[in-house]
N, C-alpha and C positions, 0 to 999 in steps of 0.2 A: 447442567449450567458449567460452565467453561470457567476455568480459572484465568486471572490474568494473563500469568505466565505464557499461558496456552495461546491465547488473542495475539500477544504482542511477538510472540516467535512466527505464529502464522501470518501477520503482517508484516513483519520482515524478509521473511521469504518471498511473499508476492510482492513486496516493493522491489526485491532485489531483480526480481524476472522485470519487474516494470521499467528498474533502472537501466537495465541491459536494453532492452526495448525502444527505452524515449531515447538512450544517450544514441544510438543507431538514428534514428529518425531525426533528431536533431542533427547530426552530422550531414545526414542527406540534405535536409531542409536548408541548414545553413552554410555549409560546405566548409564549416568548421569544426574541428575537433573540442577546441578549446571552447566554444559557443556552446554547442552541443552535447559535452559534458557539462556545462553548470546548468544548461536548462535541464538536464535529466534530474543532476542532486537537488536542482530546486524543487523540481516535479516531485522528487519522492520523499523527500522530506515533509512537504504538505501532504501527499498522497499515505505518508504513514500515518503521520498523527490523526486527519481525519480518519483513517479506516479503524485505528484500534478506538479512536472514541466511537464509531458505530457498531463495532463489535458488541464493546460493552455495553451502550444502550439495549442491543438485541437481544444480548443474555438476558435481561433483565424481562424483557416482554415475554408472556406466558400466551398471546395469542397462536394459535397454528401449530401446538405442543401438543402431543399423543401422552399423557400422563398414564401409563399404564401401570 
């Protein structure tokens, strides 16, 4: 089982990568650094929250694990 702290850290690192990518996509799509940045921050906040919930739910699912 994974600790809450580990799940949160993994989510934060993954979302930092996503923030950079989304900011780039937002700037390219809109031509505006401000609008692209806002899109990236909103997307990252939503994604981080959902990812942490997703990871915590899956940490409780026993299906598919090998218990040796």
